Wavefront OBJ file of the C-alpha trace (Angstrom):
o trace
v -15.127 6.935 7.884
v -18.456 7.915 9.438
v -17.100 7.092 12.917
v -14.095 9.305 12.223
v -16.340 12.091 11.006
v -18.520 11.781 14.114
v -15.454 11.969 16.396
v -14.189 15.126 14.597
v -17.597 16.716 14.707
v -17.662 15.955 18.421
v -14.418 17.932 18.887
v -11.732 15.267 18.597
v -8.590 15.881 16.554
v -8.560 14.280 13.199
v -5.135 12.693 13.782
v -6.280 11.047 17.047
v -9.409 9.764 15.250
v -7.275 8.279 12.421
v -4.811 6.685 14.880
v -7.679 4.401 16.067
v -7.572 2.554 12.740
v -4.013 1.425 12.257
v -5.019 -1.073 9.533
v -6.181 1.785 7.337
v -3.933 4.692 8.371
v -0.196 4.108 8.946
v 1.843 5.919 11.640
v 3.379 8.008 8.830
v -0.047 9.128 7.682
v -1.327 9.998 11.215
v 1.784 11.877 12.126
v 1.642 13.890 8.858
v -1.954 14.823 9.726
v -0.954 15.755 13.202
v 1.851 18.083 11.991
v -0.696 19.635 9.536
v -3.044 20.211 12.429
v -0.414 21.808 14.542
v 1.036 23.958 11.813
v -2.259 24.968 10.435
v -1.357 23.615 6.914
v -3.654 20.610 6.836
v -4.609 21.249 3.199
v -0.967 21.211 2.103
v -0.418 17.995 4.130
v -3.438 16.245 2.397
v -2.102 17.409 -1.006
v 1.316 15.917 -0.147
v -0.275 12.692 1.149
v -2.385 12.285 -2.054
v 0.741 12.709 -4.116
v 2.726 10.360 -1.861
v -0.065 7.708 -2.146
v -0.204 8.061 -5.868
v 3.580 7.623 -6.233
v 3.624 4.686 -3.868
v 0.759 2.986 -5.836
v 2.660 3.551 -9.150
v 5.844 2.074 -7.723
v 3.989 -0.961 -6.332
v 2.285 -1.395 -9.593
v 5.489 -1.198 -11.696
v 7.232 -3.582 -9.403
v 4.453 -6.168 -9.692
v 4.365 -5.803 -13.429
v 8.101 -6.162 -13.652
v 8.083 -9.455 -11.699
v 5.273 -11.145 -13.745
v 7.411 -12.076 -16.717
v 10.340 -13.535 -14.770
v 7.851 -15.459 -12.570
v 6.208 -16.863 -15.759
v 9.530 -17.890 -17.241
v 10.660 -19.629 -14.062
v 7.219 -21.324 -13.711
v 7.444 -22.606 -17.335
v 11.099 -23.749 -16.672
v 10.050 -25.842 -13.717
v 7.145 -27.375 -15.716
v 9.345 -28.236 -18.599
v 12.061 -29.700 -16.338
v 9.542 -31.838 -14.418
v 7.882 -32.934 -17.663
v 11.284 -33.877 -19.166
v 12.335 -35.762 -16.078
v 9.051 -37.628 -16.001
v 9.701 -38.890 -19.626
v 13.334 -39.778 -19.119
v 12.724 -41.797 -15.957
v 9.738 -43.662 -17.496
v 11.500 -45.338 -20.345
l 1 2 3 4 5 6 7 8 9 10 11 12 13 14 15 16 17 18 19 20 21 22 23 24 25 26 27 28 29 30 31 32 33 34 35 36 37 38 39 40 41 42 43 44 45 46 47 48 49 50 51 52 53 54 55 56 57 58 59 60 61 62 63 64 65 66 67 68 69 70 71 72 73 74 75 76 77 78 79 80 81 82 83 84 85 86 87 88 89 90 91
């Protein structure tokens, strides 16, 4: 973040500084910032991106939580099945 701030203070565009860190900032994010710079509505773009990231996090979290129970049931199923086969083949 400090490197990005230094570049922007040195006169670089924020979008070009962000694009140097693709692991942290996706193409979508960089292009939205670029459009905000060009339109003069960077504040609105950041508000949109904050809402977008919140919605994306909520969706990811709900998806993970929805998959926990089925994964648990399937895991228990395999444990019980392997335990049952272990008993039946041993005697």
